[in-house]
C-alpha positions in Angstrom: 0.0 0.0 0.0 1.3 3.4 -0.9 1.1 5.9 1.9 0.9 9.6 1.0 1.5 12.4 3.5 2.0 16.2 3.1 4.3 18.9 4.1 2.7 22.2 5.4 4.9 25.1 4.1 3.3 28.2 5.6 6.4 29.0 7.7 8.6 28.8 4.7 6.2 31.1 2.7 6.1 33.6 5.6 9.9 33.6 5.8 10.3 34.1 2.0 8.0 37.1 2.4 10.1 38.5 5.2 7.4 37.7 7.8 8.9 36.2 10.9 6.1 36.8 13.3 2.7 35.1 13.1 1.1 38.2 14.6 1.7 40.0 11.3 -0.5 37.5 9.6 -3.6 38.3 11.7 -4.5 41.6 10.2 -3.7 40.3 6.6 -6.2 37.5 7.2 -8.7 40.0 8.7 -8.5 42.1 5.6 -9.7 39.1 3.7 -12.6 38.3 6.1 -10.8 35.6 8.1 -11.2 36.1 11.9 -8.6 34.0 13.7 -7.0 34.7 17.1 -3.3 35.2 17.5 -3.0 31.7 19.0 -5.0 30.1 16.2 -2.7 31.8 13.6 0.3 30.6 15.6 -0.9 27.0 15.5 -1.7 27.4 11.8 1.9 28.3 11.1 3.7 26.2 13.7 1.8 22.9 13.3 0.7 20.8 10.4 -3.1 21.2 10.1 -5.2 18.0 9.8 -8.1 20.1 8.5 -8.1 23.5 6.8 -10.9 25.8 6.0 -10.9 26.5 2.2 -11.5 30.2 2.9 -8.3 30.3 5.0 -6.3 28.5 2.3 -7.5 30.9 -0.4 -6.7 33.9 1.8 -3.2 32.6 2.4 -2.8 32.1 -1.3 -3.8 35.7 -1.9 -1.5 37.0 0.9 1.5 35.2 -0.4 0.5 35.4 -4.1 1.0 31.6 -4.4 -0.8 28.5 -5.2 -2.0 25.7 -3.0 1.0 23.6 -4.3 3.3 26.2 -2.7 1.6 25.8 0.7 1.1 22.1 0.7 3.4 19.5 -0.8 2.7 15.8 -1.3 5.3 13.5 0.2 5.5 9.7 -0.1 6.0 8.0 3.3 7.8 4.8 3.5 
């Protein structure tokens, strides 16, 4: 059986944009109608999400001018 996993690359996208604090992401999400607390945004950046709201994904794509492929990478495990 082939096992597929994923790599969450939000931290890398933030760093590439010169954004080294998750608190800077909060107002950018807010501008796009996404209301997340600072702790929720921290978890979004620091942990690999098991579920992700599509509106949040699209907002992140807009903020970083990227595609979903830039934020999420498929990886084969084992």
